mmCIF entry with sequence, helices, sheets and N, C-alpha, C, O atoms, coordinates in Angstrom:
data_MODEL
# 
_entry.id   MODEL 
# 
_entity.id                         1 
_entity.type                       polymer 
_entity.pdbx_number_of_molecules   1 
# 
_entity_poly.entity_id                      1 
_entity_poly.type                           'polypeptide(L)' 
_entity_poly.nstd_linkage                   no 
_entity_poly.nstd_monomer                   no 
_entity_poly.pdbx_seq_one_letter_code       
;(UNK)(UNK)(UNK)(UNK)(UNK)(UNK)(UNK)(UNK)(UNK)(UNK)(UNK)(UNK)(UNK)(UNK)(UNK)(UNK)
(UNK)(UNK)(UNK)(UNK)(UNK)(UNK)(UNK)(UNK)(UNK)(UNK)(UNK)(UNK)(UNK)(UNK)(UNK)(UNK)
(UNK)(UNK)(UNK)(UNK)(UNK)(UNK)(UNK)(UNK)(UNK)(UNK)(UNK)(UNK)(UNK)(UNK)(UNK)(UNK)
(UNK)(UNK)(UNK)(UNK)(UNK)(UNK)
;
_entity_poly.pdbx_seq_one_letter_code_can   XXXXXXXXXXXXXXXXXXXXXXXXXXXXXXXXXXXXXXXXXXXXXXXXXXXXXX 
_entity_poly.pdbx_strand_id                 A 
# 
loop_
_entity_poly_seq.entity_id 
_entity_poly_seq.num 
_entity_poly_seq.mon_id 
_entity_poly_seq.hetero 
1 1  UNK n 
1 2  UNK n 
1 3  UNK n 
1 4  UNK n 
1 5  UNK n 
1 6  UNK n 
1 7  UNK n 
1 8  UNK n 
1 9  UNK n 
1 10 UNK n 
1 11 UNK n 
1 12 UNK n 
1 13 UNK n 
1 14 UNK n 
1 15 UNK n 
1 16 UNK n 
1 17 UNK n 
1 18 UNK n 
1 19 UNK n 
1 20 UNK n 
1 21 UNK n 
1 22 UNK n 
1 23 UNK n 
1 24 UNK n 
1 25 UNK n 
1 26 UNK n 
1 27 UNK n 
1 28 UNK n 
1 29 UNK n 
1 30 UNK n 
1 31 UNK n 
1 32 UNK n 
1 33 UNK n 
1 34 UNK n 
1 35 UNK n 
1 36 UNK n 
1 37 UNK n 
1 38 UNK n 
1 39 UNK n 
1 40 UNK n 
1 41 UNK n 
1 42 UNK n 
1 43 UNK n 
1 44 UNK n 
1 45 UNK n 
1 46 UNK n 
1 47 UNK n 
1 48 UNK n 
1 49 UNK n 
1 50 UNK n 
1 51 UNK n 
1 52 UNK n 
1 53 UNK n 
1 54 UNK n 
# 
_struct_asym.id          A 
_struct_asym.entity_id   1 
# 
loop_
_struct_conf.conf_type_id 
_struct_conf.id 
_struct_conf.pdbx_PDB_helix_id 
_struct_conf.beg_label_comp_id 
_struct_conf.beg_label_asym_id 
_struct_conf.beg_label_seq_id 
_struct_conf.pdbx_beg_PDB_ins_code 
_struct_conf.end_label_comp_id 
_struct_conf.end_label_asym_id 
_struct_conf.end_label_seq_id 
_struct_conf.pdbx_end_PDB_ins_code 
_struct_conf.beg_auth_comp_id 
_struct_conf.beg_auth_asym_id 
_struct_conf.beg_auth_seq_id 
_struct_conf.end_auth_comp_id 
_struct_conf.end_auth_asym_id 
_struct_conf.end_auth_seq_id 
_struct_conf.pdbx_PDB_helix_class 
_struct_conf.details 
_struct_conf.pdbx_PDB_helix_length 
HELX_P HELX_P1 AA1 UNK A 2  ? UNK A 23 ? UNK A 2  UNK A 23 1 ? 22 
HELX_P HELX_P2 AA2 UNK A 28 ? UNK A 42 ? UNK A 28 UNK A 42 1 ? 15 
# 
_struct_conf_type.id          HELX_P 
_struct_conf_type.criteria    ? 
_struct_conf_type.reference   ? 
# 
loop_
_atom_site.group_PDB 
_atom_site.id 
_atom_site.type_symbol 
_atom_site.label_atom_id 
_atom_site.label_alt_id 
_atom_site.label_comp_id 
_atom_site.label_asym_id 
_atom_site.label_entity_id 
_atom_site.label_seq_id 
_atom_site.pdbx_PDB_ins_code 
_atom_site.Cartn_x 
_atom_site.Cartn_y 
_atom_site.Cartn_z 
_atom_site.occupancy 
_atom_site.B_iso_or_equiv 
_atom_site.pdbx_formal_charge 
_atom_site.auth_seq_id 
_atom_site.auth_comp_id 
_atom_site.auth_asym_id 
_atom_site.auth_atom_id 
_atom_site.pdbx_PDB_model_num 
ATOM 1   N N  . UNK A 1 1  ? 20.335 46.446 93.060  1.00 0.00 ? 1  UNK A N  1 
ATOM 2   C CA . UNK A 1 1  ? 20.742 47.872 93.256  1.00 0.00 ? 1  UNK A CA 1 
ATOM 3   C C  . UNK A 1 1  ? 20.087 48.691 92.187  1.00 0.00 ? 1  UNK A C  1 
ATOM 4   O O  . UNK A 1 1  ? 19.583 49.765 92.516  1.00 0.00 ? 1  UNK A O  1 
ATOM 5   N N  . UNK A 1 2  ? 20.043 48.289 90.924  1.00 0.00 ? 2  UNK A N  1 
ATOM 6   C CA . UNK A 1 2  ? 19.517 49.113 89.841  1.00 0.00 ? 2  UNK A CA 1 
ATOM 7   C C  . UNK A 1 2  ? 18.037 49.258 90.079  1.00 0.00 ? 2  UNK A C  1 
ATOM 8   O O  . UNK A 1 2  ? 17.504 50.335 89.814  1.00 0.00 ? 2  UNK A O  1 
ATOM 9   N N  . UNK A 1 3  ? 17.299 48.207 90.582  1.00 0.00 ? 3  UNK A N  1 
ATOM 10  C CA . UNK A 1 3  ? 15.903 48.280 90.840  1.00 0.00 ? 3  UNK A CA 1 
ATOM 11  C C  . UNK A 1 3  ? 15.624 49.438 91.932  1.00 0.00 ? 3  UNK A C  1 
ATOM 12  O O  . UNK A 1 3  ? 14.732 50.277 91.805  1.00 0.00 ? 3  UNK A O  1 
ATOM 13  N N  . UNK A 1 4  ? 16.490 49.364 92.991  1.00 0.00 ? 4  UNK A N  1 
ATOM 14  C CA . UNK A 1 4  ? 16.339 50.383 94.123  1.00 0.00 ? 4  UNK A CA 1 
ATOM 15  C C  . UNK A 1 4  ? 16.545 51.787 93.570  1.00 0.00 ? 4  UNK A C  1 
ATOM 16  O O  . UNK A 1 4  ? 15.797 52.710 93.892  1.00 0.00 ? 4  UNK A O  1 
ATOM 17  N N  . UNK A 1 5  ? 17.624 51.944 92.690  1.00 0.00 ? 5  UNK A N  1 
ATOM 18  C CA . UNK A 1 5  ? 17.929 53.275 92.143  1.00 0.00 ? 5  UNK A CA 1 
ATOM 19  C C  . UNK A 1 5  ? 16.789 53.807 91.235  1.00 0.00 ? 5  UNK A C  1 
ATOM 20  O O  . UNK A 1 5  ? 16.461 54.994 91.252  1.00 0.00 ? 5  UNK A O  1 
ATOM 21  N N  . UNK A 1 6  ? 16.194 52.868 90.432  1.00 0.00 ? 6  UNK A N  1 
ATOM 22  C CA . UNK A 1 6  ? 15.184 53.230 89.566  1.00 0.00 ? 6  UNK A CA 1 
ATOM 23  C C  . UNK A 1 6  ? 13.962 53.746 90.396  1.00 0.00 ? 6  UNK A C  1 
ATOM 24  O O  . UNK A 1 6  ? 13.424 54.829 90.165  1.00 0.00 ? 6  UNK A O  1 
ATOM 25  N N  . UNK A 1 7  ? 13.590 52.935 91.323  1.00 0.00 ? 7  UNK A N  1 
ATOM 26  C CA . UNK A 1 7  ? 12.400 53.322 92.145  1.00 0.00 ? 7  UNK A CA 1 
ATOM 27  C C  . UNK A 1 7  ? 12.717 54.586 92.942  1.00 0.00 ? 7  UNK A C  1 
ATOM 28  O O  . UNK A 1 7  ? 11.808 55.399 93.107  1.00 0.00 ? 7  UNK A O  1 
ATOM 29  N N  . UNK A 1 8  ? 13.851 54.804 93.416  1.00 0.00 ? 8  UNK A N  1 
ATOM 30  C CA . UNK A 1 8  ? 14.201 55.973 94.196  1.00 0.00 ? 8  UNK A CA 1 
ATOM 31  C C  . UNK A 1 8  ? 14.093 57.175 93.212  1.00 0.00 ? 8  UNK A C  1 
ATOM 32  O O  . UNK A 1 8  ? 13.492 58.193 93.556  1.00 0.00 ? 8  UNK A O  1 
ATOM 33  N N  . UNK A 1 9  ? 14.676 57.055 91.987  1.00 0.00 ? 9  UNK A N  1 
ATOM 34  C CA . UNK A 1 9  ? 14.620 58.176 91.019  1.00 0.00 ? 9  UNK A CA 1 
ATOM 35  C C  . UNK A 1 9  ? 13.130 58.556 90.644  1.00 0.00 ? 9  UNK A C  1 
ATOM 36  O O  . UNK A 1 9  ? 12.733 59.716 90.527  1.00 0.00 ? 9  UNK A O  1 
ATOM 37  N N  . UNK A 1 10 ? 12.405 57.483 90.483  1.00 0.00 ? 10 UNK A N  1 
ATOM 38  C CA . UNK A 1 10 ? 10.991 57.800 90.167  1.00 0.00 ? 10 UNK A CA 1 
ATOM 39  C C  . UNK A 1 10 ? 10.255 58.536 91.266  1.00 0.00 ? 10 UNK A C  1 
ATOM 40  O O  . UNK A 1 10 ? 9.374  59.346 90.975  1.00 0.00 ? 10 UNK A O  1 
ATOM 41  N N  . UNK A 1 11 ? 10.578 58.286 92.484  1.00 0.00 ? 11 UNK A N  1 
ATOM 42  C CA . UNK A 1 11 ? 9.930  58.932 93.617  1.00 0.00 ? 11 UNK A CA 1 
ATOM 43  C C  . UNK A 1 11 ? 10.442 60.410 93.822  1.00 0.00 ? 11 UNK A C  1 
ATOM 44  O O  . UNK A 1 11 ? 9.659  61.285 94.192  1.00 0.00 ? 11 UNK A O  1 
ATOM 45  N N  . UNK A 1 12 ? 11.661 60.648 93.595  1.00 0.00 ? 12 UNK A N  1 
ATOM 46  C CA . UNK A 1 12 ? 12.254 61.997 93.946  1.00 0.00 ? 12 UNK A CA 1 
ATOM 47  C C  . UNK A 1 12 ? 12.519 62.862 92.765  1.00 0.00 ? 12 UNK A C  1 
ATOM 48  O O  . UNK A 1 12 ? 12.778 64.045 92.989  1.00 0.00 ? 12 UNK A O  1 
ATOM 49  N N  . UNK A 1 13 ? 12.489 62.416 91.483  1.00 0.00 ? 13 UNK A N  1 
ATOM 50  C CA . UNK A 1 13 ? 12.894 63.196 90.448  1.00 0.00 ? 13 UNK A CA 1 
ATOM 51  C C  . UNK A 1 13 ? 12.084 64.539 90.231  1.00 0.00 ? 13 UNK A C  1 
ATOM 52  O O  . UNK A 1 13 ? 12.677 65.605 90.061  1.00 0.00 ? 13 UNK A O  1 
ATOM 53  N N  . UNK A 1 14 ? 10.775 64.448 90.243  1.00 0.00 ? 14 UNK A N  1 
ATOM 54  C CA . UNK A 1 14 ? 9.933  65.632 90.111  1.00 0.00 ? 14 UNK A CA 1 
ATOM 55  C C  . UNK A 1 14 ? 10.190 66.618 91.271  1.00 0.00 ? 14 UNK A C  1 
ATOM 56  O O  . UNK A 1 14 ? 10.472 67.784 90.996  1.00 0.00 ? 14 UNK A O  1 
ATOM 57  N N  . UNK A 1 15 ? 10.109 66.218 92.524  1.00 0.00 ? 15 UNK A N  1 
ATOM 58  C CA . UNK A 1 15 ? 10.312 67.143 93.568  1.00 0.00 ? 15 UNK A CA 1 
ATOM 59  C C  . UNK A 1 15 ? 11.672 67.792 93.596  1.00 0.00 ? 15 UNK A C  1 
ATOM 60  O O  . UNK A 1 15 ? 11.819 68.945 94.001  1.00 0.00 ? 15 UNK A O  1 
ATOM 61  N N  . UNK A 1 16 ? 12.734 66.992 93.135  1.00 0.00 ? 16 UNK A N  1 
ATOM 62  C CA . UNK A 1 16 ? 14.095 67.521 93.076  1.00 0.00 ? 16 UNK A CA 1 
ATOM 63  C C  . UNK A 1 16 ? 14.198 68.560 91.969  1.00 0.00 ? 16 UNK A C  1 
ATOM 64  O O  . UNK A 1 16 ? 14.772 69.634 92.150  1.00 0.00 ? 16 UNK A O  1 
ATOM 65  N N  . UNK A 1 17 ? 13.632 68.217 90.829  1.00 0.00 ? 17 UNK A N  1 
ATOM 66  C CA . UNK A 1 17 ? 13.650 69.217 89.743  1.00 0.00 ? 17 UNK A CA 1 
ATOM 67  C C  . UNK A 1 17 ? 12.977 70.489 90.114  1.00 0.00 ? 17 UNK A C  1 
ATOM 68  O O  . UNK A 1 17 ? 13.454 71.580 89.802  1.00 0.00 ? 17 UNK A O  1 
ATOM 69  N N  . UNK A 1 18 ? 11.872 70.352 90.780  1.00 0.00 ? 18 UNK A N  1 
ATOM 70  C CA . UNK A 1 18 ? 11.152 71.610 91.268  1.00 0.00 ? 18 UNK A CA 1 
ATOM 71  C C  . UNK A 1 18 ? 11.953 72.446 92.214  1.00 0.00 ? 18 UNK A C  1 
ATOM 72  O O  . UNK A 1 18 ? 12.000 73.672 92.116  1.00 0.00 ? 18 UNK A O  1 
ATOM 73  N N  . UNK A 1 19 ? 12.601 71.740 93.159  1.00 0.00 ? 19 UNK A N  1 
ATOM 74  C CA . UNK A 1 19 ? 13.443 72.455 94.053  1.00 0.00 ? 19 UNK A CA 1 
ATOM 75  C C  . UNK A 1 19 ? 14.594 73.144 93.413  1.00 0.00 ? 19 UNK A C  1 
ATOM 76  O O  . UNK A 1 19 ? 14.893 74.294 93.735  1.00 0.00 ? 19 UNK A O  1 
ATOM 77  N N  . UNK A 1 20 ? 15.285 72.432 92.464  1.00 0.00 ? 20 UNK A N  1 
ATOM 78  C CA . UNK A 1 20 ? 16.334 73.087 91.780  1.00 0.00 ? 20 UNK A CA 1 
ATOM 79  C C  . UNK A 1 20 ? 15.920 74.238 90.941  1.00 0.00 ? 20 UNK A C  1 
ATOM 80  O O  . UNK A 1 20 ? 16.639 75.233 90.851  1.00 0.00 ? 20 UNK A O  1 
ATOM 81  N N  . UNK A 1 21 ? 14.769 74.133 90.314  1.00 0.00 ? 21 UNK A N  1 
ATOM 82  C CA . UNK A 1 21 ? 14.197 75.239 89.445  1.00 0.00 ? 21 UNK A CA 1 
ATOM 83  C C  . UNK A 1 21 ? 13.948 76.453 90.341  1.00 0.00 ? 21 UNK A C  1 
ATOM 84  O O  . UNK A 1 21 ? 14.235 77.584 89.949  1.00 0.00 ? 21 UNK A O  1 
ATOM 85  N N  . UNK A 1 22 ? 13.391 76.210 91.598  1.00 0.00 ? 22 UNK A N  1 
ATOM 86  C CA . UNK A 1 22 ? 13.084 77.260 92.511  1.00 0.00 ? 22 UNK A CA 1 
ATOM 87  C C  . UNK A 1 22 ? 14.268 77.903 93.164  1.00 0.00 ? 22 UNK A C  1 
ATOM 88  O O  . UNK A 1 22 ? 14.304 79.118 93.356  1.00 0.00 ? 22 UNK A O  1 
ATOM 89  N N  . UNK A 1 23 ? 15.261 77.073 93.514  1.00 0.00 ? 23 UNK A N  1 
ATOM 90  C CA . UNK A 1 23 ? 16.430 77.609 94.322  1.00 0.00 ? 23 UNK A CA 1 
ATOM 91  C C  . UNK A 1 23 ? 17.643 77.769 93.556  1.00 0.00 ? 23 UNK A C  1 
ATOM 92  O O  . UNK A 1 23 ? 18.500 78.581 93.904  1.00 0.00 ? 23 UNK A O  1 
ATOM 93  N N  . UNK A 1 24 ? 17.770 77.005 92.483  1.00 0.00 ? 24 UNK A N  1 
ATOM 94  C CA . UNK A 1 24 ? 19.062 77.052 91.735  1.00 0.00 ? 24 UNK A CA 1 
ATOM 95  C C  . UNK A 1 24 ? 20.178 76.025 92.253  1.00 0.00 ? 24 UNK A C  1 
ATOM 96  O O  . UNK A 1 24 ? 21.316 76.013 91.784  1.00 0.00 ? 24 UNK A O  1 
ATOM 97  N N  . UNK A 1 25 ? 19.746 75.182 93.246  1.00 0.00 ? 25 UNK A N  1 
ATOM 98  C CA . UNK A 1 25 ? 20.739 74.136 93.669  1.00 0.00 ? 25 UNK A CA 1 
ATOM 99  C C  . UNK A 1 25 ? 19.898 72.908 94.148  1.00 0.00 ? 25 UNK A C  1 
ATOM 100 O O  . UNK A 1 25 ? 18.700 73.004 94.411  1.00 0.00 ? 25 UNK A O  1 
ATOM 101 N N  . UNK A 1 26 ? 20.583 71.798 94.238  1.00 0.00 ? 26 UNK A N  1 
ATOM 102 C CA . UNK A 1 26 ? 19.859 70.552 94.710  1.00 0.00 ? 26 UNK A CA 1 
ATOM 103 C C  . UNK A 1 26 ? 19.544 70.622 96.171  1.00 0.00 ? 26 UNK A C  1 
ATOM 104 O O  . UNK A 1 26 ? 20.160 71.372 96.929  1.00 0.00 ? 26 UNK A O  1 
ATOM 105 N N  . UNK A 1 27 ? 18.570 69.823 96.558  1.00 0.00 ? 27 UNK A N  1 
ATOM 106 C CA . UNK A 1 27 ? 18.160 69.731 97.967  1.00 0.00 ? 27 UNK A CA 1 
ATOM 107 C C  . UNK A 1 27 ? 19.324 69.082 98.754  1.00 0.00 ? 27 UNK A C  1 
ATOM 108 O O  . UNK A 1 27 ? 19.816 68.037 98.328  1.00 0.00 ? 27 UNK A O  1 
ATOM 109 N N  . UNK A 1 28 ? 19.785 69.665 99.892  1.00 0.00 ? 28 UNK A N  1 
ATOM 110 C CA . UNK A 1 28 ? 20.950 69.124 100.620 1.00 0.00 ? 28 UNK A CA 1 
ATOM 111 C C  . UNK A 1 28 ? 20.843 67.672 100.977 1.00 0.00 ? 28 UNK A C  1 
ATOM 112 O O  . UNK A 1 28 ? 21.755 66.905 100.667 1.00 0.00 ? 28 UNK A O  1 
ATOM 113 N N  . UNK A 1 29 ? 19.762 67.250 101.621 1.00 0.00 ? 29 UNK A N  1 
ATOM 114 C CA . UNK A 1 29 ? 19.544 65.969 102.054 1.00 0.00 ? 29 UNK A CA 1 
ATOM 115 C C  . UNK A 1 29 ? 19.570 64.861 100.882 1.00 0.00 ? 29 UNK A C  1 
ATOM 116 O O  . UNK A 1 29 ? 20.205 63.810 100.967 1.00 0.00 ? 29 UNK A O  1 
ATOM 117 N N  . UNK A 1 30 ? 18.855 65.214 99.870  1.00 0.00 ? 30 UNK A N  1 
ATOM 118 C CA . UNK A 1 30 ? 18.835 64.290 98.682  1.00 0.00 ? 30 UNK A CA 1 
ATOM 119 C C  . UNK A 1 30 ? 20.188 64.258 98.000  1.00 0.00 ? 30 UNK A C  1 
ATOM 120 O O  . UNK A 1 30 ? 20.633 63.197 97.564  1.00 0.00 ? 30 UNK A O  1 
ATOM 121 N N  . UNK A 1 31 ? 20.829 65.358 97.904  1.00 0.00 ? 31 UNK A N  1 
ATOM 122 C CA . UNK A 1 31 ? 22.165 65.401 97.306  1.00 0.00 ? 31 UNK A CA 1 
ATOM 123 C C  . UNK A 1 31 ? 23.139 64.623 98.135  1.00 0.00 ? 31 UNK A C  1 
ATOM 124 O O  . UNK A 1 31 ? 23.987 63.944 97.557  1.00 0.00 ? 31 UNK A O  1 
ATOM 125 N N  . UNK A 1 32 ? 23.086 64.667 99.457  1.00 0.00 ? 32 UNK A N  1 
ATOM 126 C CA . UNK A 1 32 ? 23.883 63.861 100.309 1.00 0.00 ? 32 UNK A CA 1 
ATOM 127 C C  . UNK A 1 32 ? 23.555 62.383 100.196 1.00 0.00 ? 32 UNK A C  1 
ATOM 128 O O  . UNK A 1 32 ? 24.454 61.551 100.312 1.00 0.00 ? 32 UNK A O  1 
ATOM 129 N N  . UNK A 1 33 ? 22.267 62.022 99.970  1.00 0.00 ? 33 UNK A N  1 
ATOM 130 C CA . UNK A 1 33 ? 21.883 60.695 99.811  1.00 0.00 ? 33 UNK A CA 1 
ATOM 131 C C  . UNK A 1 33 ? 22.432 60.105 98.497  1.00 0.00 ? 33 UNK A C  1 
ATOM 132 O O  . UNK A 1 33 ? 22.845 58.946 98.461  1.00 0.00 ? 33 UNK A O  1 
ATOM 133 N N  . UNK A 1 34 ? 22.432 60.908 97.422  1.00 0.00 ? 34 UNK A N  1 
ATOM 134 C CA . UNK A 1 34 ? 23.026 60.515 96.124  1.00 0.00 ? 34 UNK A CA 1 
ATOM 135 C C  . UNK A 1 34 ? 24.491 60.230 96.276  1.00 0.00 ? 34 UNK A C  1 
ATOM 136 O O  . UNK A 1 34 ? 25.012 59.299 95.661  1.00 0.00 ? 34 UNK A O  1 
ATOM 137 N N  . UNK A 1 35 ? 25.138 60.981 97.050  1.00 0.00 ? 35 UNK A N  1 
ATOM 138 C CA . UNK A 1 35 ? 26.626 60.843 97.247  1.00 0.00 ? 35 UNK A CA 1 
ATOM 139 C C  . UNK A 1 35 ? 26.866 59.522 98.065  1.00 0.00 ? 35 UNK A C  1 
ATOM 140 O O  . UNK A 1 35 ? 27.785 58.766 97.747  1.00 0.00 ? 35 UNK A O  1 
ATOM 141 N N  . UNK A 1 36 ? 26.058 59.260 99.089  1.00 0.00 ? 36 UNK A N  1 
ATOM 142 C CA . UNK A 1 36 ? 26.165 58.014 99.837  1.00 0.00 ? 36 UNK A CA 1 
ATOM 143 C C  . UNK A 1 36 ? 25.966 56.798 98.950  1.00 0.00 ? 36 UNK A C  1 
ATOM 144 O O  . UNK A 1 36 ? 26.715 55.822 98.992  1.00 0.00 ? 36 UNK A O  1 
ATOM 145 N N  . UNK A 1 37 ? 24.898 56.908 98.129  1.00 0.00 ? 37 UNK A N  1 
ATOM 146 C CA . UNK A 1 37 ? 24.652 55.733 97.226  1.00 0.00 ? 37 UNK A CA 1 
ATOM 147 C C  . UNK A 1 37 ? 25.808 55.582 96.266  1.00 0.00 ? 37 UNK A C  1 
ATOM 148 O O  . UNK A 1 37 ? 26.240 54.454 96.027  1.00 0.00 ? 37 UNK A O  1 
ATOM 149 N N  . UNK A 1 38 ? 26.315 56.618 95.723  1.00 0.00 ? 38 UNK A N  1 
ATOM 150 C CA . UNK A 1 38 ? 27.477 56.551 94.775  1.00 0.00 ? 38 UNK A CA 1 
ATOM 151 C C  . UNK A 1 38 ? 28.692 55.946 95.453  1.00 0.00 ? 38 UNK A C  1 
ATOM 152 O O  . UNK A 1 38 ? 29.449 55.181 94.856  1.00 0.00 ? 38 UNK A O  1 
ATOM 153 N N  . UNK A 1 39 ? 28.870 56.336 96.812  1.00 0.00 ? 39 UNK A N  1 
ATOM 154 C CA . UNK A 1 39 ? 29.989 55.723 97.530  1.00 0.00 ? 39 UNK A CA 1 
ATOM 155 C C  . UNK A 1 39 ? 29.835 54.286 97.706  1.00 0.00 ? 39 UNK A C  1 
ATOM 156 O O  . UNK A 1 39 ? 30.800 53.536 97.559  1.00 0.00 ? 39 UNK A O  1 
ATOM 157 N N  . UNK A 1 40 ? 28.589 53.828 98.036  1.00 0.00 ? 40 UNK A N  1 
ATOM 158 C CA . UNK A 1 40 ? 28.306 52.435 98.206  1.00 0.00 ? 40 UNK A CA 1 
ATOM 159 C C  . UNK A 1 40 ? 28.594 51.618 96.959  1.00 0.00 ? 40 UNK A C  1 
ATOM 160 O O  . UNK A 1 40 ? 29.193 50.543 96.995  1.00 0.00 ? 40 UNK A O  1 
ATOM 161 N N  . UNK A 1 41 ? 28.138 52.184 95.866  1.00 0.00 ? 41 UNK A N  1 
ATOM 162 C CA . UNK A 1 41 ? 28.335 51.536 94.531  1.00 0.00 ? 41 UNK A CA 1 
ATOM 163 C C  . UNK A 1 41 ? 29.802 51.396 94.273  1.00 0.00 ? 41 UNK A C  1 
ATOM 164 O O  . UNK A 1 41 ? 30.278 50.314 93.928  1.00 0.00 ? 41 UNK A O  1 
ATOM 165 N N  . UNK A 1 42 ? 30.582 52.557 94.447  1.00 0.00 ? 42 UNK A N  1 
ATOM 166 C CA . UNK A 1 42 ? 32.008 52.623 94.086  1.00 0.00 ? 42 UNK A CA 1 
ATOM 167 C C  . UNK A 1 42 ? 32.735 51.579 94.959  1.00 0.00 ? 42 UNK A C  1 
ATOM 168 O O  . UNK A 1 42 ? 33.686 50.945 94.502  1.00 0.00 ? 42 UNK A O  1 
ATOM 169 N N  . UNK A 1 43 ? 32.297 51.409 96.180  1.00 0.00 ? 43 UNK A N  1 
ATOM 170 C CA . UNK A 1 43 ? 32.943 50.368 97.069  1.00 0.00 ? 43 UNK A CA 1 
ATOM 171 C C  . UNK A 1 43 ? 32.373 48.981 96.938  1.00 0.00 ? 43 UNK A C  1 
ATOM 172 O O  . UNK A 1 43 ? 32.814 48.058 97.622  1.00 0.00 ? 43 UNK A O  1 
ATOM 173 N N  . UNK A 1 44 ? 31.383 48.821 96.055  1.00 0.00 ? 44 UNK A N  1 
ATOM 174 C CA . UNK A 1 44 ? 30.768 47.569 95.833  1.00 0.00 ? 44 UNK A CA 1 
ATOM 175 C C  . UNK A 1 44 ? 30.234 46.995 97.189  1.00 0.00 ? 44 UNK A C  1 
ATOM 176 O O  . UNK A 1 44 ? 30.315 45.790 97.430  1.00 0.00 ? 44 UNK A O  1 
ATOM 177 N N  . UNK A 1 45 ? 29.708 47.856 98.035  1.00 0.00 ? 45 UNK A N  1 
ATOM 178 C CA . UNK A 1 45 ? 29.203 47.552 99.346  1.00 0.00 ? 45 UNK A CA 1 
ATOM 179 C C  . UNK A 1 45 ? 27.679 47.545 99.293  1.00 0.00 ? 45 UNK A C  1 
ATOM 180 O O  . UNK A 1 45 ? 27.070 48.493 99.791  1.00 0.00 ? 45 UNK A O  1 
ATOM 181 N N  . UNK A 1 46 ? 27.060 46.586 98.750  1.00 0.00 ? 46 UNK A N  1 
ATOM 182 C CA . UNK A 1 46 ? 25.716 46.565 98.498  1.00 0.00 ? 46 UNK A CA 1 
ATOM 183 C C  . UNK A 1 46 ? 24.847 46.038 99.719  1.00 0.00 ? 46 UNK A C  1 
ATOM 184 O O  . UNK A 1 46 ? 25.328 45.240 100.523 1.00 0.00 ? 46 UNK A O  1 
ATOM 185 N N  . UNK A 1 47 ? 23.567 46.510 99.824  1.00 0.00 ? 47 UNK A N  1 
ATOM 186 C CA . UNK A 1 47 ? 22.748 46.014 100.838 1.00 0.00 ? 47 UNK A CA 1 
ATOM 187 C C  . UNK A 1 47 ? 22.409 44.541 100.532 1.00 0.00 ? 47 UNK A C  1 
ATOM 188 O O  . UNK A 1 47 ? 22.247 44.190 99.363  1.00 0.00 ? 47 UNK A O  1 
ATOM 189 N N  . UNK A 1 48 ? 22.303 43.705 101.517 1.00 0.00 ? 48 UNK A N  1 
ATOM 190 C CA . UNK A 1 48 ? 22.040 42.345 101.466 1.00 0.00 ? 48 UNK A CA 1 
ATOM 191 C C  . UNK A 1 48 ? 23.175 41.480 100.716 1.00 0.00 ? 48 UNK A C  1 
ATOM 192 O O  . UNK A 1 48 ? 22.958 40.342 100.301 1.00 0.00 ? 48 UNK A O  1 
ATOM 193 N N  . UNK A 1 49 ? 24.328 42.101 100.598 1.00 0.00 ? 49 UNK A N  1 
ATOM 194 C CA . UNK A 1 49 ? 25.462 41.406 100.019 1.00 0.00 ? 49 UNK A CA 1 
ATOM 195 C C  . UNK A 1 49 ? 25.882 40.256 100.875 1.00 0.00 ? 49 UNK A C  1 
ATOM 196 O O  . UNK A 1 49 ? 26.078 40.453 102.075 1.00 0.00 ? 49 UNK A O  1 
ATOM 197 N N  . UNK A 1 50 ? 26.035 39.069 100.350 1.00 0.00 ? 50 UNK A N  1 
ATOM 198 C CA . UNK A 1 50 ? 26.471 38.072 101.206 1.00 0.00 ? 50 UNK A CA 1 
ATOM 199 C C  . UNK A 1 50 ? 27.873 38.368 101.867 1.00 0.00 ? 50 UNK A C  1 
ATOM 200 O O  . UNK A 1 50 ? 28.832 38.832 101.250 1.00 0.00 ? 50 UNK A O  1 
ATOM 201 N N  . UNK A 1 51 ? 27.862 38.060 103.118 1.00 0.00 ? 51 UNK A N  1 
ATOM 202 C CA . UNK A 1 51 ? 29.148 38.293 103.851 1.00 0.00 ? 51 UNK A CA 1 
ATOM 203 C C  . UNK A 1 51 ? 30.103 37.112 103.574 1.00 0.00 ? 51 UNK A C  1 
ATOM 204 O O  . UNK A 1 51 ? 29.696 35.952 103.518 1.00 0.00 ? 51 UNK A O  1 
ATOM 205 N N  . UNK A 1 52 ? 31.429 37.475 103.400 1.00 0.00 ? 52 UNK A N  1 
ATOM 206 C CA . UNK A 1 52 ? 32.369 36.448 103.208 1.00 0.00 ? 52 UNK A CA 1 
ATOM 207 C C  . UNK A 1 52 ? 33.260 36.325 104.442 1.00 0.00 ? 52 UNK A C  1 
ATOM 208 O O  . UNK A 1 52 ? 33.527 37.337 105.089 1.00 0.00 ? 52 UNK A O  1 
ATOM 209 N N  . UNK A 1 53 ? 33.686 35.242 104.761 1.00 0.00 ? 53 UNK A N  1 
ATOM 210 C CA . UNK A 1 53 ? 34.567 34.986 105.913 1.00 0.00 ? 53 UNK A CA 1 
ATOM 211 C C  . UNK A 1 53 ? 35.963 34.892 105.479 1.00 0.00 ? 53 UNK A C  1 
ATOM 212 O O  . UNK A 1 53 ? 36.261 34.342 104.418 1.00 0.00 ? 53 UNK A O  1 
ATOM 213 N N  . UNK A 1 54 ? 36.841 35.419 106.278 1.00 0.00 ? 54 UNK A N  1 
ATOM 214 C CA . UNK A 1 54 ? 38.294 35.330 105.927 1.00 0.00 ? 54 UNK A CA 1 
ATOM 215 C C  . UNK A 1 54 ? 39.005 34.323 106.660 1.00 0.00 ? 54 UNK A C  1 
ATOM 216 O O  . UNK A 1 54 ? 40.208 34.150 106.463 1.00 0.00 ? 54 UNK A O  1 
# 
């Protein structure tokens, strides 16, 4: 997860900073993506996480 977040940040940080500088707020789709990622982390619901059977 940390590798994904690092790569994601490297790709979007400069365009996001430019958008915020120009408009005064974060890009809606990226902001929503950050919220989704935070929710997945908070739920510990990771991509490729082994499924457990009950």
